[in-house]
VMD Tcl script that draws the C-alpha trace (Angstrom):
set ca {
  {-1.88 -38.93 13.94}
  {-3.68 -39.41 10.25}
  {-5.56 -37.37 8.33}
  {-8.47 -38.35 6.19}
  {-9.04 -37.11 2.82}
  {-12.73 -35.73 4.36}
  {-10.16 -33.57 6.41}
  {-7.96 -33.21 3.86}
  {-10.11 -31.32 1.08}
  {-11.31 -29.32 3.65}
  {-8.88 -28.02 4.80}
  {-7.04 -27.33 1.32}
  {-10.94 -25.56 0.70}
  {-10.56 -23.37 3.87}
  {-6.56 -22.65 2.31}
  {-8.46 -21.79 -1.18}
  {-11.16 -19.33 -0.02}
  {-8.59 -17.65 2.76}
  {-6.60 -16.37 -0.33}
  {-9.24 -16.08 -2.97}
  {-11.09 -13.59 -0.01}
  {-7.33 -11.81 0.99}
  {-6.89 -11.30 -2.70}
  {-10.76 -9.85 -2.92}
  {-10.05 -7.82 -0.40}
  {-6.91 -6.72 -1.30}
  {-8.38 -5.70 -4.29}
  {-10.96 -4.06 -3.43}
  {-8.65 -1.13 -1.00}
  {-6.74 -0.38 -4.33}
  {-10.33 0.57 -6.59}
  {-11.16 2.41 -3.48}
  {-8.47 4.46 -3.36}
  {-7.68 4.71 -6.68}
  {-10.47 5.76 -8.14}
  {-10.40 8.12 -4.86}
  {-7.08 9.73 -6.23}
  {-8.87 10.24 -9.52}
  {-11.61 11.98 -8.15}
  {-9.11 13.86 -5.74}
  {-7.51 14.78 -8.97}
  {-9.97 15.42 -11.30}
  {-9.57 19.26 -10.91}
  {-6.01 19.07 -11.00}
  {-4.02 20.77 -14.18}
  {-2.73 18.29 -15.90}
  {-0.07 19.99 -18.00}
  {1.36 19.13 -21.27}
  {4.34 18.30 -22.57}
  {5.03 22.25 -23.25}
  {4.93 23.52 -20.01}
  {5.42 19.63 -18.47}
  {3.45 17.38 -16.30}
  {0.77 19.24 -13.50}
  {0.51 18.34 -10.58}
  {-2.00 15.98 -11.61}
  {-0.45 14.20 -14.22}
  {1.65 11.38 -11.81}
  {-0.97 10.56 -10.07}
  {-3.46 9.81 -12.67}
  {-1.11 7.57 -14.01}
  {-0.73 5.86 -11.44}
  {-3.85 5.61 -10.48}
  {-4.32 3.71 -13.54}
  {-2.10 1.34 -13.41}
  {-3.92 0.72 -10.06}
  {-6.75 -0.54 -11.77}
  {-5.00 -2.14 -13.99}
  {-3.08 -4.74 -12.33}
  {-6.49 -4.93 -10.06}
  {-8.20 -6.27 -12.94}
  {-5.30 -8.62 -13.39}
  {-5.15 -9.85 -10.21}
  {-9.19 -10.11 -10.62}
  {-8.61 -12.04 -13.42}
  {-5.76 -14.86 -12.25}
  {-7.95 -14.51 -8.97}
  {-10.46 -16.33 -10.87}
  {-8.82 -18.84 -13.63}
  {-6.15 -19.81 -10.83}
  {-6.09 -23.97 -11.36}
  {-3.51 -24.54 -9.36}
  {-4.24 -24.80 -6.43}
  {-1.28 -25.60 -4.61}
  {-0.69 -21.70 -4.65}
  {-4.23 -21.13 -2.73}
  {-2.14 -23.39 -0.03}
  {-1.63 -21.41 2.76}
  {-2.71 -20.51 6.88}
  {-3.62 -16.71 8.33}
  {-0.38 -16.40 9.58}
  {0.87 -15.66 6.45}
  {-1.91 -12.88 5.98}
  {-0.97 -11.17 8.98}
  {2.30 -9.09 7.56}
  {0.19 -7.80 5.30}
  {-2.19 -6.22 7.82}
  {0.27 -4.70 9.48}
  {1.23 -3.03 6.94}
  {-2.63 -2.25 5.64}
  {-3.24 -0.67 9.71}
  {0.40 0.82 9.49}
  {-1.06 2.85 6.28}
  {-3.83 3.66 7.40}
  {-2.96 4.83 11.25}
  {-0.25 6.98 8.92}
  {-2.54 8.47 6.74}
  {-4.80 9.63 10.10}
  {-1.12 10.68 11.70}
  {-0.42 12.57 8.22}
  {-2.75 15.91 9.28}
  {-2.25 15.52 13.21}
  {1.67 15.13 13.42}
  {2.41 16.08 10.21}
  {4.60 15.07 7.49}
  {8.22 14.55 8.53}
  {7.52 13.55 12.24}
  {4.96 11.01 10.83}
  {6.48 9.30 7.77}
  {9.73 8.88 9.39}
  {7.53 7.45 12.60}
  {6.34 4.76 10.20}
  {8.48 4.09 8.11}
  {10.91 2.86 11.54}
  {8.12 0.67 12.81}
  {8.06 -0.80 9.29}
  {11.66 -1.30 9.26}
  {11.70 -2.69 12.33}
  {8.68 -5.22 11.17}
  {11.59 -6.35 8.83}
  {14.01 -6.73 11.79}
  {16.08 -4.01 11.45}
  {17.63 -2.33 14.50}
  {16.54 0.77 15.65}
  {19.34 2.97 15.48}
  {19.60 2.00 11.59}
  {15.88 2.52 10.58}
  {15.91 5.89 12.84}
  {18.82 6.29 10.14}
  {17.30 5.65 7.01}
  {14.03 6.79 7.76}
  {15.26 9.95 8.29}
  {17.41 10.41 5.63}
  {13.81 9.12 3.30}
  {11.97 10.91 4.42}
  {14.00 14.22 4.28}
  {14.68 13.04 0.76}
  {11.26 13.22 0.11}
  {10.85 16.51 1.29}
  {13.37 17.91 -0.22}
  {11.80 16.96 -3.18}
  {8.10 17.26 -3.14}
  {8.28 20.35 -1.37}
  {11.72 22.49 -2.08}
  {11.92 21.23 -5.48}
  {8.45 20.81 -7.20}
  {6.86 23.12 -4.34}
  {4.23 20.36 -3.81}
  {2.62 21.39 0.19}
  {2.77 18.88 2.27}
  {0.63 18.21 6.07}
  {2.70 20.70 8.70}
  {0.26 19.62 11.44}
  {2.42 20.69 14.66}
  {6.19 20.14 13.68}
  {6.96 21.83 10.88}
}
mol new
graphics top color blue
foreach p $ca { graphics top sphere $p radius 0.5 }
foreach p [lrange $ca 0 end-1] q [lrange $ca 1 end] { graphics top cylinder $p $q radius 0.2 }
display resetview
């Protein structure tokens, strides 16, 4: 089946629009999260060079980096001349959409189920989505979550959501 020049152009435009729209949606999400982090951590002490970094330092730096990278992505999306970058279909957006959905579910679960169980669950599901075997996913998830727990809760004394488990 032969495609006409008009159909090929329409398919190219659809692909271009899909990626540009996906980039702008992603940017909107990242900017929103960054601004929420900046507003939330506004009252946290930043610390200084004599006492060390305060609990507000790393979230603010991370949010600022995310905002800067979002700005670069906006510029790249607008200025892209190579339209072949835009030739993709909706299947390419499926996995990132699943990951965003998992992060939303994780943020909701965190308060109710607690840090440990919800982190193990979300890491396991994500690794299974990447085709990792269940047992290996569970082991890696428990080890990573335990290391995060020790690092944040015990070493840095950062309170973590306890939920019903912790």
